[in-house]
MDTraj code that builds the backbone (N, CA, C; nanometers):
import mdtraj as md
import numpy as np

residues = "MET GLU LYS ARG PRO ALA LYS ILE SER TYR ILE ARG LYS PRO LEU ALA LYS ARG GLY LYS MET ALA PHE ALA LEU ALA LEU VAL ALA THR ALA LEU GLY SER LEU CYS VAL TRP LEU ALA VAL ARG GLY ASN GLY SER ALA GLY LEU TYR ALA GLY ALA LEU GLY VAL SER SER LEU LEU PHE SER LEU VAL SER ALA TRP TYR GLY TRP LEU ALA PHE LEU GLU ARG ASN ARG ASN TYR LEU MET ALA ARG ILE SER LEU THR VAL SER GLY LEU TRP ALA LEU PHE TRP VAL CYS MET ALA ILE ILE GLY LEU LYS GLY".split()
xyz = np.array([
    [-3.6491, 1.5047, -2.8029],
    [-3.5649, 1.5319, -2.7414],
    [-3.4380, 1.5404, -2.7100],
    [-3.3318, 1.6000, -2.7296],
    [-3.2018, 1.6627, -2.7869],
    [-3.1624, 1.5479, -2.7056],
    [-3.0495, 1.4631, -2.7816],
    [-2.9294, 1.4114, -2.6462],
    [-2.8053, 1.5041, -2.6805],
    [-2.7732, 1.5466, -2.5689],
    [-2.6188, 1.6614, -2.5649],
    [-2.4722, 1.5899, -2.5454],
    [-2.4309, 1.5704, -2.5946],
    [-2.2878, 1.4905, -2.6584],
    [-2.1728, 1.5203, -2.4592],
    [-2.1708, 1.4203, -2.4591],
    [-2.1450, 1.4208, -2.3192],
    [-1.9876, 1.5270, -2.3560],
    [-1.9655, 1.5700, -2.2313],
    [-1.8340, 1.6241, -2.2019],
    [-1.7233, 1.5539, -2.1444],
    [-1.6231, 1.6165, -2.2788],
    [-1.5071, 1.5674, -2.2296],
    [-1.3608, 1.6654, -2.2291],
    [-1.2769, 1.6136, -2.1399],
    [-1.2145, 1.7557, -2.0966],
    [-1.0671, 1.6832, -2.1457],
    [-1.0423, 1.7491, -2.1708],
    [-0.8477, 1.7271, -2.2160],
    [-0.7590, 1.7468, -2.1885],
    [-0.8340, 1.7755, -2.0595],
    [-0.6707, 1.8814, -1.9868],
    [-0.6209, 1.7763, -1.8649],
    [-0.5105, 1.7254, -1.8839],
    [-0.5059, 1.5696, -1.7522],
    [-0.4213, 1.6397, -1.6200],
    [-0.4918, 1.5709, -1.5248],
    [-0.4896, 1.6043, -1.4249],
    [-0.3873, 1.5942, -1.3271],
    [-0.2580, 1.6829, -1.2486],
    [-0.0951, 1.5828, -1.2794],
    [-0.1217, 1.5355, -1.1256],
    [-0.1180, 1.4052, -1.1685],
    [-0.1259, 1.3874, -1.0288],
    [-0.0512, 1.3832, -0.8911],
    [-0.1232, 1.3614, -0.7926],
    [-0.0873, 1.4092, -0.6508],
    [0.0367, 1.3894, -0.5643],
    [0.1380, 1.4616, -0.5437],
    [0.2485, 1.4392, -0.4544],
    [0.2692, 1.3267, -0.3879],
    [0.1479, 1.3671, -0.2786],
    [0.1913, 1.2646, -0.1766],
    [0.1090, 1.1083, -0.2581],
    [0.0118, 1.1178, -0.3893],
    [-0.0456, 0.9475, -0.3929],
    [0.1507, 0.8938, -0.4328],
    [0.1872, 1.0065, -0.5056],
    [0.3516, 0.9309, -0.5386],
    [0.4534, 0.9175, -0.4304],
    [0.4633, 0.9398, -0.3477],
    [0.5131, 0.8825, -0.2484],
    [0.4004, 0.7544, -0.1613],
    [0.3197, 0.7719, -0.2007],
    [0.2471, 0.7192, -0.0938],
    [0.2678, 0.5542, -0.1772],
    [0.3063, 0.5675, -0.3138],
    [0.3010, 0.4628, -0.3857],
    [0.4813, 0.4278, -0.3514],
    [0.5148, 0.4752, -0.3581],
    [0.6708, 0.4471, -0.3168],
    [0.7033, 0.3854, -0.2256],
    [0.5688, 0.3883, -0.1163],
    [0.6298, 0.3556, 0.0062],
    [0.5678, 0.1751, 0.0290],
    [0.4019, 0.2001, -0.1169],
    [0.3432, 0.1099, -0.0623],
    [0.4575, -0.0478, -0.1567],
    [0.5693, 0.0553, -0.2064],
    [0.6290, -0.0710, -0.3089],
    [0.7473, -0.1186, -0.2328],
    [0.8009, -0.0273, -0.1431],
    [0.8930, -0.0775, -0.0411],
    [0.8053, -0.1854, 0.0609],
    [0.6739, -0.1745, 0.1209],
    [0.6206, -0.2537, 0.2023],
    [0.5853, -0.4263, 0.1066],
    [0.5625, -0.4146, -0.0069],
    [0.5879, -0.5186, -0.0418],
    [0.6543, -0.6114, -0.1111],
    [0.7879, -0.5152, -0.1211],
    [0.9423, -0.5687, -0.1212],
    [0.9306, -0.6508, -0.0153],
    [0.9624, -0.5664, 0.0749],
    [1.0005, -0.6140, 0.2420],
    [0.8609, -0.7787, 0.2895],
    [0.7740, -0.6935, 0.2456],
    [0.6417, -0.8115, 0.2964],
    [0.6824, -0.9734, 0.1995],
    [0.6969, -0.9231, 0.0624],
    [0.7534, -1.0956, 0.0011],
    [0.8131, -1.1038, 0.0255],
    [0.9510, -1.0209, 0.0699],
    [1.1195, -1.0922, 0.1059],
    [1.0857, -1.2389, 0.2348],
    [1.0035, -1.1156, 0.2700],
    [0.9434, -1.2447, 0.4416],
    [0.9335, -1.3309, 0.4123],
    [0.7719, -1.3006, 0.3386],
    [0.6964, -1.4533, 0.2910],
    [0.7718, -1.5634, 0.2385],
    [0.8966, -1.4886, 0.1725],
    [0.9670, -1.5968, 0.1237],
    [1.0905, -1.6819, 0.1637],
    [1.1463, -1.5991, 0.2591],
    [1.2062, -1.6418, 0.4030],
    [1.1049, -1.7343, 0.4769],
    [1.0111, -1.7286, 0.5133],
    [0.9283, -1.7780, 0.5908],
    [0.8967, -1.9194, 0.4916],
    [0.8604, -1.9036, 0.3856],
    [0.8497, -2.0446, 0.3151],
    [0.9670, -2.1245, 0.2837],
    [1.0751, -2.1252, 0.2818],
    [1.2013, -2.1504, 0.2415],
    [1.2837, -2.1991, 0.3524],
    [1.1943, -2.1585, 0.4468],
    [1.2524, -2.1781, 0.6411],
    [1.1375, -2.2489, 0.7191],
    [1.0727, -2.2832, 0.6063],
    [0.9346, -2.4328, 0.6561],
    [0.8676, -2.3643, 0.7722],
    [0.8713, -2.2146, 0.7831],
    [0.7451, -2.1772, 0.8897],
    [0.9154, -2.1691, 1.0415],
    [0.9851, -2.1106, 1.0044],
    [1.1373, -2.1212, 1.1274],
    [1.1837, -2.0045, 1.0264],
    [1.1267, -1.9069, 1.0399],
    [1.2317, -1.8140, 0.9499],
    [1.3313, -1.7444, 0.9735],
    [1.2784, -1.7091, 1.1059],
    [1.3935, -1.6058, 1.2715],
    [1.3533, -1.5039, 1.2045],
    [1.4439, -1.4527, 1.2810],
    [1.4531, -1.2512, 1.3946],
    [1.4771, -1.1665, 1.2277],
    [1.5559, -1.2453, 1.0848],
    [1.5383, -1.1234, 1.0190],
    [1.4404, -1.1231, 0.9480],
    [1.3536, -1.2214, 0.9299],
    [1.2411, -1.1976, 0.8878],
    [1.0630, -1.1922, 0.9631],
    [1.1188, -1.1585, 0.9942],
    [1.0548, -1.0449, 1.2046],
    [1.0075, -0.9329, 1.1855],
    [1.1542, -0.9127, 1.1389],
    [1.2697, -0.7631, 1.1051],
    [1.1799, -0.7464, 1.0085],
    [1.1568, -0.8088, 0.8975],
    [1.1600, -0.7487, 0.7953],
    [0.9063, -0.6981, 0.7425],
    [0.8726, -0.8176, 0.8020],
    [0.7720, -0.8184, 0.8513],
    [0.7273, -0.6795, 0.9234],
    [0.7916, -0.6696, 1.0283],
    [0.7771, -0.4984, 1.1196],
    [0.8084, -0.4380, 1.0131],
    [0.8733, -0.3798, 0.9631],
    [0.8934, -0.3036, 0.8430],
    [0.8113, -0.2817, 0.7268],
    [0.7174, -0.3729, 0.6974],
    [0.7001, -0.3758, 0.5528],
    [0.5890, -0.3391, 0.6366],
    [0.5161, -0.3648, 0.7437],
    [0.3568, -0.2944, 0.8340],
    [0.3674, -0.1952, 0.8985],
    [0.5275, -0.1153, 0.8503],
    [0.5162, -0.0106, 0.9474],
    [0.4977, 0.0458, 0.7576],
    [0.5908, 0.0898, 0.6975],
    [0.6351, 0.0902, 0.5980],
    [0.4611, 0.0789, 0.5062],
    [0.3620, 0.0226, 0.4493],
    [0.2787, -0.0385, 0.4631],
    [0.1409, 0.0658, 0.5444],
    [0.1810, 0.0834, 0.7294],
    [0.0668, 0.1825, 0.7296],
    [0.0955, 0.3184, 0.7250],
    [0.2186, 0.3305, 0.7027],
    [0.2831, 0.5420, 0.6426],
    [0.1894, 0.5559, 0.5024],
    [0.2993, 0.4128, 0.4030],
    [0.1986, 0.4298, 0.2831],
    [-0.0007, 0.4459, 0.2837],
    [-0.0349, 0.4627, 0.3976],
    [-0.1741, 0.4559, 0.3953],
    [-0.2161, 0.5635, 0.4200],
    [-0.1205, 0.6338, 0.5169],
    [-0.1297, 0.7326, 0.6329],
    [-0.1575, 0.8597, 0.4747],
    [-0.0342, 0.8238, 0.4009],
    [0.0100, 0.9080, 0.2736],
    [-0.0499, 0.9238, 0.1477],
    [-0.1377, 0.8112, 0.1464],
    [-0.2535, 0.8385, 0.0629],
    [-0.3494, 0.8565, 0.1442],
    [-0.4181, 0.8676, 0.2036],
    [-0.4885, 0.9857, 0.2535],
    [-0.4725, 1.0421, 0.2787],
    [-0.4496, 1.2214, 0.2939],
    [-0.3501, 1.3319, 0.2537],
    [-0.3294, 1.3333, 0.1689],
    [-0.3295, 1.2244, 0.0538],
    [-0.3441, 1.2793, -0.1167],
    [-0.4449, 1.3124, -0.1547],
    [-0.5438, 1.2781, -0.0711],
    [-0.6685, 1.3223, -0.1555],
    [-0.6875, 1.4600, -0.1111],
    [-0.6459, 1.4859, -0.0262],
    [-0.6372, 1.6338, 0.0424],
    [-0.6117, 1.7543, -0.0595],
    [-0.5681, 1.7044, -0.2140],
    [-0.5396, 1.7971, -0.2700],
    [-0.6072, 1.7716, -0.3920],
    [-0.5731, 1.9429, -0.4283],
    [-0.7286, 1.9861, -0.4814],
    [-0.6387, 1.9399, -0.6061],
    [-0.7606, 1.9452, -0.7061],
    [-0.7563, 1.9450, -0.9101],
    [-0.6849, 1.8081, -0.9223],
    [-0.6718, 1.7162, -0.8960],
    [-0.5545, 1.6310, -0.9511],
    [-0.6153, 1.4283, -0.9429],
    [-0.5482, 1.4361, -0.9863],
    [-0.5158, 1.2536, -1.0551],
    [-0.4718, 1.1780, -0.9025],
    [-0.5957, 1.0779, -0.8761],
    [-0.5918, 0.9986, -0.7496],
    [-0.5576, 0.8510, -0.7530],
    [-0.5087, 0.8991, -0.9005],
    [-0.4806, 0.7461, -0.9245],
    [-0.3666, 0.6765, -0.7972],
    [-0.2917, 0.7253, -0.7613],
    [-0.2254, 0.6281, -0.7428],
    [-0.2079, 0.6103, -0.6433],
    [-0.2420, 0.7226, -0.5291],
    [-0.3487, 0.6984, -0.4408],
    [-0.4447, 0.6355, -0.3632],
    [-0.5219, 0.5720, -0.4958],
    [-0.6636, 0.4442, -0.4199],
    [-0.4902, 0.3183, -0.4840],
    [-0.4595, 0.3253, -0.6049],
    [-0.3395, 0.2161, -0.5591],
    [-0.3124, 0.1534, -0.3856],
    [-0.2471, 0.2664, -0.3885],
    [-0.1025, 0.2649, -0.2545],
    [-0.2312, 0.2550, -0.1050],
    [-0.3323, 0.2599, -0.1209],
    [-0.4121, 0.2431, -0.0408],
    [-0.4980, 0.1326, -0.0357],
    [-0.5129, 0.0380, -0.1747],
    [-0.5757, -0.0885, -0.1917],
    [-0.4218, -0.1895, -0.1354],
    [-0.2634, -0.1226, -0.1706],
    [-0.2210, -0.2571, -0.1207],
    [-0.1469, -0.2172, -0.0255],
    [-0.1372, -0.0951, 0.0349],
    [-0.1327, -0.0626, 0.1758],
    [-0.2077, -0.1210, 0.2768],
    [-0.3339, -0.1348, 0.2548],
    [-0.4541, -0.2224, 0.3278],
    [-0.4447, -0.3439, 0.3473],
    [-0.4039, -0.4031, 0.1988],
    [-0.3953, -0.5410, 0.2458],
    [-0.3288, -0.5976, 0.3127],
    [-0.1852, -0.4715, 0.3069],
    [-0.0508, -0.5359, 0.3223],
    [-0.0521, -0.4896, 0.5015],
    [-0.0913, -0.4675, 0.5099],
    [-0.1341, -0.4172, 0.7298],
    [-0.2276, -0.5304, 0.7386],
    [-0.3069, -0.5185, 0.6670],
    [-0.4316, -0.6366, 0.7660],
    [-0.3851, -0.7570, 0.7190],
    [-0.3038, -0.8333, 0.6440],
    [-0.2122, -0.9511, 0.6124],
    [-0.1302, -0.9505, 0.7127],
    [-0.0331, -0.8373, 0.7984],
    [0.0379, -0.8588, 0.9267],
    [-0.0148, -0.8776, 1.0718],
    [-0.1923, -0.7637, 1.0147],
    [-0.1802, -0.7849, 1.1343],
    [-0.2659, -0.9378, 1.2386],
    [-0.2831, -0.9900, 1.1454],
    [-0.4006, -1.1174, 1.1068],
    [-0.2548, -1.1734, 1.0998],
    [-0.1234, -1.2198, 1.0594],
    [-0.0566, -1.2648, 1.0733],
    [0.0121, -1.3103, 1.2601],
    [0.0156, -1.1296, 1.3261],
    [0.0190, -1.1581, 1.4694],
    [-0.0773, -1.2096, 1.5500],
    [-0.2103, -1.1607, 1.4910],
    [-0.2570, -1.2215, 1.5733],
    [-0.2549, -1.4285, 1.5463],
    [-0.2671, -1.4905, 1.4651],
    [-0.2460, -1.6003, 1.4321],
    [-0.0999, -1.6396, 1.4413],
    [-0.0273, -1.5761, 1.5149],
    [0.1062, -1.5986, 1.5848],
    [0.1051, -1.6011, 1.7110],
    [-0.0102, -1.4906, 1.7892],
    [-0.0237, -1.5104, 1.9469],
    [-0.1153, -1.6574, 1.9930],
    [-0.1983, -1.6604, 1.8882],
    [-0.3111, -1.7642, 1.9178],
    [-0.2142, -1.9190, 1.9156],
    [-0.1064, -1.9325, 1.8458],
    [0.0195, -2.0301, 1.8234],
    [0.0500, -2.0573, 1.8973],
])
top = md.Topology()
chain = top.add_chain()
for i, resn in enumerate(residues, 1):
    res = top.add_residue(resn, chain, resSeq=i)
    for name in ("N", "CA", "C"):
        top.add_atom(name, md.element.get_by_symbol(name[0]), res)
traj = md.Trajectory(xyz[None], top)
């Protein structure tokens, strides 16, 4: 029995538009979250109101990024690479902030 060669498509699919937006929002969430964590470490755990505002903003940006990443999968015949990356990054940030809120309420 002869093996058929694998079919290769040389047509590149364009990136999903909502995936690009989700990726940009995930970058903003990462920047805000990193700045918040840096302020908390620099302040030895008492970062203040600015860090709290940055953390909540990072959580909101990550949730909106996850929403746009999910909507990107509704676009047909597109490349979903940025949507997958943004869903992963924004999901991790959202999980991180929810865990920080739970730790803060218990402590």
